[in-house]
N, C-alpha and C positions, 0 to 999 in steps of 0.2 A: 594402606589398601582398605580398610574397613569403612572409612568415610566417604571415600569415592564411590565404593561399591553401591552404597544407597543413594548418595547425593547426585551422582550422574543420571540416574534413571529418573530422579525426581525433578531436577532441572530440565531434563528432555521434555516430561510431561508438562511442567510449567510452560515451557517454551512453545510447546505444540498447542496447548489449549488457549493461552492468551493470544500466542500468534495468529491461530485461525480466527478468534473473535476480533480481534484488531483487524485483520484483513477485511473481514465482513463489514465492519464499520467504516474502513477506508474505502471500501467498493462503494457503499451507500453515499459516502460524502463525494466521491468522484463521479458517481452516475447521476447525482442530483446537480453537481457542478455542470456536466456536460449535457444535461437535460435528456437522459436516456429515457426510454419507454417504461413509464412506471407500471403499466399493465402487464408487463413482460412477467412469466412466471418466476424466473430468477430474481427479477427485481422485487416480486411479491415476498419471496423467501427472505431475502435480505433485508427487506422492510420489517417483516414479522420477527426476525432474528434479532434485529436491533432496537426495536421499540421499547422493550421493557427497561433497558437502561437509558434509551435516548429521550424518551418522552418526559421523564421527570427533570431531566436535565435542561430540556427546552423550556419549562416554566421558569427556570432560574436564568438561563442564558439564551437571550433571543438572538436570531439570526442577523447579519448584517450585510447589506449590498448583495444579496442572494447568496451568502456564504453561511453554511450551517456551522455556526460556532460551536454548538453544543456537541455535534460530531468530533469537532477538532478537540475540544478539552476531553471528550470522552476517550478518545484515542491515546491522548497524552497521558491521562490519568491511568488507563490500562497498562500502557507501557511502562510507566513509572512503577505501578505495582508489580508487574513482572520483574524488571530489573532489581527492584528492592528485595523481592523474595529470592531471586538467584543470587544477589550478594548475600543475603542472610545465610541461605544454604551452603554456599561455597565458602563462607568465612571471610570473604574479600574485605577490604576497608571500603568506607563510604557509606552514608546512610540515604534517608529518604530525599534530602536536598540534592546530594549527588546524583540519585537516580532519576530526579525530576529534570536534571541537566542532561543526562546521558539519553533520556527518552527523545530528545530533539533529534540528533543524528541519526537514530534507529527509525524514526517516522519518515525522515527525509529518504532514507535508504529504501524503506518500504514503498513510497510513493513512486519513486524512480523504477524499481523492481516490478510494480504492478504494470507501469507502462510497458517495460522492457518485455516482461512475458506476455502481455496481451498482444502486442504486436507481433511477436514471434508465433503465437497460437494462430493469429489472424492470417499470417503468411503460409503457415503449414497447411491449415485448413483450405486456403485458396488452392494450394497446389493438390491436395488429396481430393477434395469436394467441391470443385469451383461451382459457383452459382447456386448452391444448395442454401436453404435457410434452416436455421434452428434457433431457439431462444437465446442461446449463449452466444452464439456468432452475431446476433443483433446488438446484443449489449457490448460485446467488444468492439464493433464496428463504432458504436455510440462512443465509446471511451476513448478509441484511438483516433478517431477522424479530426477532432480539434487539433491534434499534433501532427497527424500526417498532412493534412491540408496545405500548410505553408511549405512543407517539403516538396510536395507536388507542384507547387507553384515554381519553385527552383529547379526541380528536375522532373519535366512531364514524362509520361509513359514513353519509353523508346521501343518501337515495334511491339506493342501490346506488353512490355515488361515494365512493371512499375518498381523502380529502385528507391521510391521515397521512404519505404520502411527501413531499408538497409541505412539510409542517411541519418534517419531519426535515431535508430538503434545505436549508431556510432556517436551521434550527439548526446543521447542520454548517458552512455558509458563515459564519455569524456567528462560530462557534468557530474557524474558520480565520482570520477577520479580526482576532479578539481574540487569539489564542494566537501565530500565527505571527510577527507583528512583535516582540513583546518577546522571543521566543526567538531570533529572528535578530540582534537588538540585543545580547542578552546573550552570545551566541557569537561576534558580530563577523562573521556570514556576509555575504560578498560577493555571494552568489546570492540575489537578490530578485526 
């Protein structure tokens, strides 16, 4: 009981702090990829929060074909450090190389979850306060539109009801169910 008493809260704090920062870096990467409004106040916050770690990496790792490789490497490194710390605190087997491999399915899971939650938030806000604008809704729309647009072509709105978010959420959930288990098995991930 003694080791769990202190290790569980410590693991929780590590997951919280690293998870939030990795999420912010992921949002920066995805918002750049979707060409979201850079002057949005939330975009400005994300840029300021990630620049201290991202700018030095960009000097070493240039972007390629419009993809911010430095952000991808930063997310992977942060996820690796988080998992290595958790393994060390919990006394599980595996070292830094294992944590590097385990980081991949974790990041894939995060990117799918970002889209799932962004679509869900967009749907709920469209019911609660339709037609209203706020900075967060603008970014969510920029993020989800490239994923929702093809679904809208397949299922156009019926009597003003847009079913494309439901189709995309089902597709993302299926992708998560089909992609993550093989990735976790391939990398030997103990976090499932």
